[in-house]
C-alpha positions in Angstrom: 0.0 0.0 0.0 2.9 2.4 0.8 4.3 1.9 -2.7 1.0 2.7 -4.3 0.6 5.8 -2.1 4.1 6.9 -3.2 3.0 6.4 -6.8 -0.1 8.5 -6.2 2.0 11.4 -4.7 4.3 11.2 -7.7 1.4 11.3 -10.2 -0.1 14.3 -8.3 3.2 16.2 -8.3 3.8 15.4 -12.0 0.4 16.4 -13.0 0.6 19.7 -11.1 4.0 20.4 -12.8 2.7 19.6 -16.3 -0.4 21.7 -15.8 1.7 24.7 -14.7 4.1 24.2 -17.7 1.2 23.9 -20.1 -0.5 26.9 -18.6 2.6 29.0 -19.1 3.2 27.8 -22.6 -0.5 28.5 -23.5 0.0 32.1 -22.2 2.8 32.5 -24.8 0.6 31.1 -27.7 0.2 33.5 -30.5 -3.6 32.9 -30.4 -4.1 33.0 -26.7 -7.8 33.5 -27.1 -8.3 29.9 -28.3 -6.3 28.7 -25.3 -8.5 30.4 -22.6 -10.3 27.2 -21.5 -7.1 25.2 -21.5 -5.4 27.9 -19.4 -8.2 28.0 -16.9 -8.4 24.2 -16.6 -4.6 23.9 -16.2 -4.7 26.5 -13.4 -7.6 24.7 -11.6 -6.1 21.2 -12.1 -2.7 22.3 -10.8 -4.3 23.9 -7.7 -6.5 20.8 -7.0 -3.5 18.4 -7.4 -1.6 20.5 -4.9 -4.5 20.4 -2.4 -4.9 16.7 -3.0 -1.3 16.0 -2.4 -1.4 18.0 0.9 -4.7 16.3 1.9 -3.6 12.7 1.4 -0.2 13.1 2.9 -1.7 14.5 6.1 -4.2 11.6 6.4 -7.1 14.0 6.3 -10.6 12.8 7.0 -11.6 14.2 3.6 -9.0 12.4 1.4 -11.6 10.4 -0.5 -13.7 13.4 -1.3 -10.7 15.3 -2.5 -9.5 12.4 -4.6 -12.9 12.4 -6.3 -12.7 16.1 -7.2 -9.1 15.7 -8.3 -9.9 12.8 -10.7 -12.7 14.9 -12.2 -10.5 17.9 -12.6 -7.8 15.8 -14.2 -10.2 14.2 -16.6 -11.6 17.5 -17.7 -8.2 19.1 -18.1 -7.0 16.1 -20.1 -10.0 16.3 -22.4 -9.3 19.9 -23.1 -5.6 19.5 -23.7 -6.2 16.7 -26.1 -8.0 19.2 -28.4 -4.7 21.0 -29.0 -1.8 19.7 -31.1 0.8 21.5 -29.0 3.3 19.1 -27.5 2.9 20.7 -24.1 -0.8 20.1 -24.2 -0.4 16.5 -25.2 2.1 15.9 -22.4 -0.3 17.6 -19.9 -3.2 15.4 -21.1 -1.1 12.3 -20.5 -0.1 13.4 -17.0 -3.7 14.3 -16.2 -5.0 10.9 -17.4 -2.4 9.1 -15.3 -3.2 11.2 -12.2 -6.9 10.6 -12.6 -6.3 6.9 -12.8 -4.2 7.0 -9.7 -6.8 9.0 -7.8 -9.5 6.6 -8.9 -7.6 3.7 -7.5 -7.6 5.2 -4.0 -11.3 6.3 -3.9 
Protein backbone atom coordinates (compact mmCIF):
# COMPACT_ATOMS: atom_id res chain seq x y z
CA UNK A 1 0.00 0.00 0.00
CA UNK A 2 2.86 2.37 0.81
CA UNK A 3 4.32 1.90 -2.69
CA UNK A 4 0.96 2.73 -4.25
CA UNK A 5 0.65 5.83 -2.06
CA UNK A 6 4.11 6.92 -3.19
CA UNK A 7 3.04 6.41 -6.80
CA UNK A 8 -0.07 8.53 -6.20
CA UNK A 9 1.99 11.36 -4.72
CA UNK A 10 4.34 11.19 -7.72
CA UNK A 11 1.43 11.30 -10.17
CA UNK A 12 -0.10 14.27 -8.35
CA UNK A 13 3.18 16.19 -8.34
CA UNK A 14 3.85 15.36 -12.00
CA UNK A 15 0.36 16.43 -13.03
CA UNK A 16 0.64 19.67 -11.10
CA UNK A 17 3.97 20.43 -12.78
CA UNK A 18 2.74 19.55 -16.30
CA UNK A 19 -0.37 21.68 -15.81
CA UNK A 20 1.73 24.66 -14.74
CA UNK A 21 4.11 24.18 -17.68
CA UNK A 22 1.19 23.88 -20.09
CA UNK A 23 -0.50 26.94 -18.62
CA UNK A 24 2.63 29.05 -19.11
CA UNK A 25 3.17 27.76 -22.65
CA UNK A 26 -0.47 28.51 -23.49
CA UNK A 27 -0.01 32.07 -22.23
CA UNK A 28 2.76 32.47 -24.81
CA UNK A 29 0.62 31.09 -27.66
CA UNK A 30 0.17 33.52 -30.54
CA UNK A 31 -3.60 32.91 -30.42
CA UNK A 32 -4.08 32.96 -26.66
CA UNK A 33 -7.82 33.52 -27.12
CA UNK A 34 -8.30 29.94 -28.33
CA UNK A 35 -6.32 28.68 -25.31
CA UNK A 36 -8.46 30.37 -22.62
CA UNK A 37 -10.29 27.22 -21.54
CA UNK A 38 -7.07 25.25 -21.51
CA UNK A 39 -5.37 27.91 -19.38
CA UNK A 40 -8.23 28.00 -16.88
CA UNK A 41 -8.40 24.22 -16.58
CA UNK A 42 -4.63 23.94 -16.22
CA UNK A 43 -4.68 26.46 -13.38
CA UNK A 44 -7.57 24.74 -11.61
CA UNK A 45 -6.14 21.25 -12.08
CA UNK A 46 -2.70 22.27 -10.80
CA UNK A 47 -4.26 23.86 -7.71
CA UNK A 48 -6.47 20.83 -7.01
CA UNK A 49 -3.51 18.45 -7.43
CA UNK A 50 -1.59 20.50 -4.87
CA UNK A 51 -4.49 20.44 -2.42
CA UNK A 52 -4.94 16.71 -2.98
CA UNK A 53 -1.26 16.03 -2.37
CA UNK A 54 -1.41 17.96 0.88
CA UNK A 55 -4.65 16.29 1.93
CA UNK A 56 -3.59 12.70 1.35
CA UNK A 57 -0.17 13.11 2.93
CA UNK A 58 -1.72 14.49 6.08
CA UNK A 59 -4.20 11.61 6.40
CA UNK A 60 -7.14 13.97 6.26
CA UNK A 61 -10.65 12.76 6.96
CA UNK A 62 -11.60 14.24 3.57
CA UNK A 63 -9.02 12.42 1.44
CA UNK A 64 -11.58 10.35 -0.47
CA UNK A 65 -13.73 13.36 -1.34
CA UNK A 66 -10.71 15.34 -2.48
CA UNK A 67 -9.53 12.41 -4.62
CA UNK A 68 -12.93 12.36 -6.34
CA UNK A 69 -12.69 16.06 -7.17
CA UNK A 70 -9.08 15.69 -8.32
CA UNK A 71 -9.91 12.82 -10.66
CA UNK A 72 -12.74 14.89 -12.18
CA UNK A 73 -10.50 17.93 -12.64
CA UNK A 74 -7.76 15.83 -14.21
CA UNK A 75 -10.18 14.17 -16.65
CA UNK A 76 -11.64 17.52 -17.69
CA UNK A 77 -8.19 19.07 -18.14
CA UNK A 78 -6.98 16.06 -20.13
CA UNK A 79 -9.99 16.26 -22.45
CA UNK A 80 -9.34 19.93 -23.15
CA UNK A 81 -5.60 19.51 -23.66
CA UNK A 82 -6.21 16.68 -26.13
CA UNK A 83 -8.01 19.18 -28.37
CA UNK A 84 -4.73 21.02 -28.99
CA UNK A 85 -1.84 19.69 -31.08
CA UNK A 86 0.83 21.45 -29.02
CA UNK A 87 3.32 19.06 -27.47
CA UNK A 88 2.91 20.68 -24.05
CA UNK A 89 -0.84 20.09 -24.21
CA UNK A 90 -0.40 16.46 -25.20
CA UNK A 91 2.10 15.89 -22.36
CA UNK A 92 -0.27 17.57 -19.93
CA UNK A 93 -3.18 15.41 -21.12
CA UNK A 94 -1.12 12.28 -20.51
CA UNK A 95 -0.09 13.40 -17.00
CA UNK A 96 -3.69 14.30 -16.18
CA UNK A 97 -5.00 10.93 -17.35
CA UNK A 98 -2.40 9.09 -15.29
CA UNK A 99 -3.20 11.19 -12.25
CA UNK A 100 -6.95 10.63 -12.63
CA UNK A 101 -6.32 6.89 -12.84
CA UNK A 102 -4.16 6.97 -9.69
CA UNK A 103 -6.78 9.00 -7.81
CA UNK A 104 -9.54 6.64 -8.87
CA UNK A 105 -7.58 3.68 -7.52
CA UNK A 106 -7.60 5.24 -4.02
CA UNK A 107 -11.27 6.28 -3.95
